[in-house]
C-alpha positions in Angstrom: -6.0 15.6 6.4 -5.1 13.1 3.8 -6.1 15.4 0.9 -4.4 18.4 2.4 -1.1 16.4 2.5 -1.7 15.5 -1.1 -2.2 19.1 -2.1 1.1 20.1 -0.4 3.0 17.3 -2.1 1.4 18.1 -5.5 2.5 21.7 -5.2 6.0 20.6 -4.6 6.0 17.9 -7.3 4.5 20.1 -9.9 7.6 22.4 -10.1 10.3 21.1 -12.4 13.4 19.0 -12.8 16.7 17.7 -11.5 19.6 15.8 -10.5 21.6 13.0 -12.0 22.7 9.6 -12.6 26.1 10.8 -13.7 26.3 13.7 -11.3 27.8 12.2 -8.1 27.9 15.0 -5.5 30.2 14.3 -2.5 28.1 16.8 -0.5 25.4 14.3 -0.1 25.5 10.7 1.1 24.1 7.8 -1.0 20.8 7.2 0.8 20.1 3.5 0.0 21.2 0.8 2.4 22.4 -2.4 0.8 21.0 -5.7 1.9 21.8 -9.3 1.1 23.1 -10.2 -2.3 23.9 -6.6 -3.1 20.3 -5.5 -3.4 19.3 -2.1 -2.2 16.5 -1.5 0.3 13.8 1.0 -0.8 13.4 4.3 1.0 10.2 4.3 3.0 7.1 6.3 2.1 4.6 6.4 4.9 0.9 6.6 4.2 0.7 10.1 5.8 3.1 11.4 3.2 6.2 11.4 5.4 9.3 9.3 5.1 12.9 9.5 3.5 11.8 9.2 -0.1 9.1 11.8 -0.3 11.2 14.2 1.8 14.2 13.9 -0.6 12.0 13.9 -3.7 10.2 17.1 -2.5 13.5 18.8 -1.7 14.8 18.1 -5.2 11.7 19.5 -6.9 11.6 22.4 -4.5 15.3 23.3 -5.4 14.2 23.8 -9.0 11.5 26.2 -8.1 13.0 29.6 -9.3 9.7 31.5 -9.1 9.7 34.6 -6.9 8.2 33.6 -3.6 7.3 35.5 -0.5 8.5 32.8 1.8 12.1 31.4 2.0 13.0 28.4 -0.1 15.7 26.7 2.0 16.1 23.7 -0.3 17.0 25.9 -3.3 19.0 28.4 -1.2 21.2 25.7 0.3 22.3 24.6 -3.2 22.7 28.2 -4.5 25.0 28.9 -1.5 27.0 25.7 -2.3 27.3 26.8 -6.0 28.5 30.3 -5.0 31.2 28.8 -2.7 32.4 26.4 -5.4 32.6 29.2 -8.0 34.5 31.3 -5.6 37.0 28.5 -5.1 37.2 27.9 -8.8 38.3 31.5 -9.4 41.4 30.9 -7.3 42.4 27.4 -8.3 41.4 24.7 -10.7 38.8 22.3 -9.4 39.4 18.5 -9.2 37.2 16.3 -11.4 35.2 15.4 -8.3 34.7 19.0 -7.4 33.9 20.0 -10.9 31.3 17.2 -11.3 29.8 18.2 -7.9 29.5 21.8 -9.0 27.8 20.9 -12.3 25.5 18.5 -10.4 24.4 21.4 -8.2 23.8 23.6 -11.2 21.6 20.9 -12.7 19.7 20.8 -9.4 18.7 24.4 -9.7 18.0 24.3 -13.4 21.2 25.9 -14.7 21.6 23.4 -17.5 23.6 25.6 -19.8 26.1 26.5 -17.1 26.7 22.9 -16.3 27.1 22.1 -20.0 29.7 24.9 -20.6 31.6 23.8 -17.5 31.8 20.1 -18.4 32.2 20.1 -22.2 35.8 21.2 -22.2 36.9 18.6 -19.6 35.2 15.8 -21.6 38.2 16.1 -24.0 40.8 15.4 -21.3 43.4 12.8 -22.4 42.2 10.6 -19.5 38.6 11.6 -18.9 37.0 11.2 -15.6 33.8 9.0 -15.3 32.1 11.6 -13.2 32.6 14.3 -15.7 31.3 12.2 -18.6 28.4 10.8 -16.7 27.4 14.2 -15.5 27.6 15.6 -19.0 25.4 12.7 -20.2 22.8 13.7 -17.6 23.0 17.3 -18.5 22.0 16.4 -22.1 19.2 14.3 -20.6 17.9 17.2 -18.6 17.8 19.2 -21.8 15.8 16.5 -23.5 18.7 15.7 -25.9 18.4 12.0 -25.5 20.7 11.0 -28.4 23.6 13.0 -27.0 22.9 11.8 -23.5 23.1 8.2 -24.5 26.3 8.8 -26.5 28.1 10.4 -23.6 26.9 7.8 -21.1 28.3 5.1 -23.3 31.6 7.0 -23.5 31.7 7.2 -19.7 31.8 3.4 -19.6 34.1 2.9 -22.7 36.6 5.7 -22.2 36.7 6.1 -18.4 36.8 3.9 -15.3 33.9 3.8 -12.8 35.2 5.3 -9.5 36.7 2.9 -7.1 35.5 5.1 -4.2 33.0 8.0 -3.7 32.7 10.2 -0.7 30.0 9.0 1.8 29.5 5.8 -0.2 30.3 2.3 0.9 31.8 -0.3 -1.3 28.5 -2.1 -1.5 26.6 1.0 -2.4 29.2 1.8 -5.0 28.7 -1.6 -6.6 24.9 -1.1 -6.6 25.2 2.4 -8.2 27.4 0.9 -11.0 24.8 -1.8 -11.6 22.0 0.8 -11.8 24.1 3.0 -14.2 24.9 0.2 -16.5 21.7 -1.8 -16.5 18.9 0.7 -15.8 20.0 4.3 -16.3 21.3 3.4 -19.8 18.0 1.7 -20.6 16.1 4.7 -19.2 18.0 6.9 -21.7 17.3 4.5 -24.6 13.6 4.3 -23.9 13.3 8.1 -23.9 15.3 8.3 -27.1 13.0 5.8 -28.8 9.8 7.5 -27.6 11.1 10.9 -28.7 11.9 9.5 -32.2 8.5 7.8 -32.5 6.5 10.8 -31.5 3.8 8.5 -30.2 0.3 9.7 -29.2 0.6 10.6 -25.5 -3.0 9.4 -24.9 -1.9 5.9 -25.8 1.2 6.0 -23.6 1.8 2.8 -21.6 3.7 2.0 -18.4 7.4 2.9 -18.8 9.1 -0.4 -19.7 12.2 -0.1 -17.6 11.7 -3.8 -16.6 11.2 -5.6 -19.9 8.1 -7.6 -20.6 6.5 -7.1 -17.2 2.7 -7.0 -17.2 1.0 -5.7 -14.1 -1.9 -8.2 -14.1 -3.4 -10.9 -11.9 -3.9 -14.6 -12.6 -6.8 -13.8 -14.9 -4.7 -11.4 -16.9 -6.5 -8.4 -15.6 -5.2 -5.3 -13.8 -6.0 -5.6 -10.1 -4.3 -3.5 -7.4 -2.4 -5.6 -4.9 -2.3 -8.6 -7.2 0.6 -9.7 -9.5 1.2 -13.1 -10.8 4.2 -15.0 -9.6 5.5 -15.2 -13.2 5.3 -11.5 -13.7 6.8 -10.8 -10.3 9.7 -13.0 -11.1 10.6 -10.6 -14.0 11.1 -7.8 -11.5 14.4 -7.4 -9.7 14.1 -7.8 -5.9 15.0 -4.1 -5.5 12.8 -2.8 -8.3 11.3 0.0 -6.1 14.8 1.2 -4.9 16.0 1.2 -8.5 13.1 3.4 -9.7 13.4 5.6 -6.6 17.1 6.2 -7.5 16.3 7.1 -11.1 13.6 9.5 -9.8 16.1 11.1 -7.4 18.3 11.6 -10.5 15.4 13.0 -12.5 12.3 13.9 -10.4 10.7 15.6 -13.5 10.2 12.2 -15.2 6.4 11.6 -14.8 6.5 8.4 -16.9 9.0 7.0 -14.4 6.9 8.3 -11.5 3.9 6.4 -12.9 6.0 3.3 -12.9 6.7 3.7 -9.2 2.9 3.9 -8.6 2.5 0.6 -10.4 5.2 -1.0 -8.3 3.6 0.2 -5.1 0.1 -1.0 -6.2 1.5 -4.4 -7.1 3.1 -4.6 -3.7 -0.1 -3.7 -1.9 1.0 -0.2 -0.9 -2.2 1.2 -2.2 -2.3 4.6 -0.5 1.2 5.4 -1.8 0.1 4.4 -5.3 -3.1 6.4 -5.0 -1.1 9.5 -4.0 1.3 9.2 -7.0 -1.6 8.6 -9.4 -3.3 11.7 -8.1 -0.1 13.8 -8.6 0.5 12.4 -12.1 -3.1 13.1 -13.2 -3.2 16.7 -11.9 -0.1 18.6 -11.0 2.0 16.6 -13.6 -0.7 16.8 -16.3 -0.9 13.2 -17.2 -4.6 13.0 -16.9 -4.9 12.4 -20.7 -3.1 9.0 -20.4 -6.0 6.5 -20.7 -4.1 3.6 -19.1 -2.9 5.7 -16.2 -6.4 7.0 -15.5 -7.9 3.5 -15.7 -5.4 2.2 -13.2 -5.9 5.2 -11.0 -9.6 4.5 -10.9 -8.9 0.8 -9.9 -6.5 1.9 -7.1 -9.0 4.5 -5.8 -11.7 1.8 -5.5 -9.3 -0.5 -3.7 -8.3 2.2 -1.3 -11.9 2.7 -0.3 -12.0 -0.9 0.9 -9.1 -0.4 3.2 -9.7 0.0 6.9 -9.5 3.6 8.0 -6.2 4.9 9.2 -5.8 5.9 12.8 -6.4 9.6 13.5 -3.6 11.1 15.7 -6.2 12.6 18.0 -7.6 9.1 18.6 -4.2 8.1 19.9 -4.2 11.1 22.3 -7.8 10.7 23.6 -8.1 6.9 23.5 -9.0 5.3 26.8 -6.4 3.3 28.6 -6.2 -0.5 28.1 -8.7 -2.5 30.1 -6.5 -3.3 33.1 -8.6 -2.1 36.1 -6.9 -1.6 39.4 -7.8 -4.1 42.2 -8.6 -3.1 45.7 -8.9 -5.5 48.6 -12.2 -5.5 50.7 -12.7 -8.0 53.4 -10.1 -10.2 51.7 -11.9 -10.4 48.3 -10.5 -8.7 45.2 -13.0 -6.1 43.9 -12.5 -4.0 40.7 -12.5 -0.3 41.1 -14.9 1.8 39.0 -13.8 1.9 35.4 -12.5 5.1 34.0 -15.1 7.4 32.3 -15.3 7.2 28.5 -13.8 9.7 26.3 -17.2 11.1 25.4 -18.0 11.7 29.1 -14.7 13.4 29.6 -15.3 15.7 26.7 -18.8 16.5 27.8 -17.6 17.5 31.3 -14.9 19.7 29.9 -17.3 21.5 27.6 -19.9 22.1 30.4 -17.1 23.3 32.7 -15.8 25.7 30.1 -19.3 27.1 29.4 -19.9 27.7 33.1 -16.5 29.3 33.5 -17.2 31.7 30.6 -20.6 32.7 32.1 -19.0 33.4 35.5 -16.2 35.4 33.9 -18.7 37.4 31.9 -20.8 38.2 35.1 -17.6 39.3 36.9 -16.5 41.6 34.1 -20.0 43.1 33.9 -19.9 43.9 37.6 -16.5 45.5 37.3 -17.6 47.6 34.4 -20.7 48.8 36.3 -18.6 49.8 39.3 -16.1 51.6 37.2 -19.0 53.5 35.4 -20.5 54.5 38.8 -17.2 55.7 40.2 -16.5 57.9 37.0 -20.0 59.6 37.1 -19.6 63.4 36.6 -21.8 64.2 39.5 -20.3 61.7 41.9 
């Protein structure tokens, strides 16, 4: 069950890229609730592979799957329909900056990078440029792997335009958090990729993506241990580190280096099964199996998962006996416990025996009917 879910997720995650930091699409609500002190709450990921984050993440990667398929791809089709409607409206009237950025964001979602670039570039020269246009343009270059241009346009978005005071389906608190992520983490994400591209480092020696500076995922002895992180190292992480990385991944789900970082955060927080799933996907469907550090950490997480208590099987919940609360009958004034319910094993055995007997009886009955029919149809009858 667990590995079948992994294979399904791997198939979805192995497709290709998407969305945005800049691209703010009013067609979709901002998903992260904001808690105390303006910190975002992470989107949950359950151990069985369900939850808001894997669902959104899979939908984004699925939308980029342009391979011919026998079955319907509703995630991609929904966005293609939205693009068609927006282009039809564009043919009759000029789109607002918000509408134009939303259309370009959708084009990025389905891998139409050139179309998004051609749509946004002319509007980047507006006398008063719109932040959403420039930020979406920056992400378009990022999706094309042109990190220098992406960083240049993202800086221009903050220097030459104003961050929106409101966004559709976004609260004031969510808007403030998005601005923080854009300024402090998305920009750093761009810069790290630009530096890595320039250095042309050996991928086998790649280390954990340093989005959070100087953090070492080690225990008190200075050794990597799933579920253990020193207080000093944890203090270097923002309280909403998982949510920040999740947001960046929703902006670009093709970034395997960033996905690896999410696995490390889950492992440090003791969410070992989630970390194990991500390491599995990074190693296989995302072809990061040649990263020595990733594979070493994956082995450690796998070993830690084997020490966890087994997860409940859904069938156990259905067939489990009722709690031990026997009914009480009164006999001659004294409370006497009624006979306990039969065990699940006995119930299954009775059902199996009953089924076999029923099958035999049905077979005999059919045989008798067949014989009678054969006799009645005899040519000399």
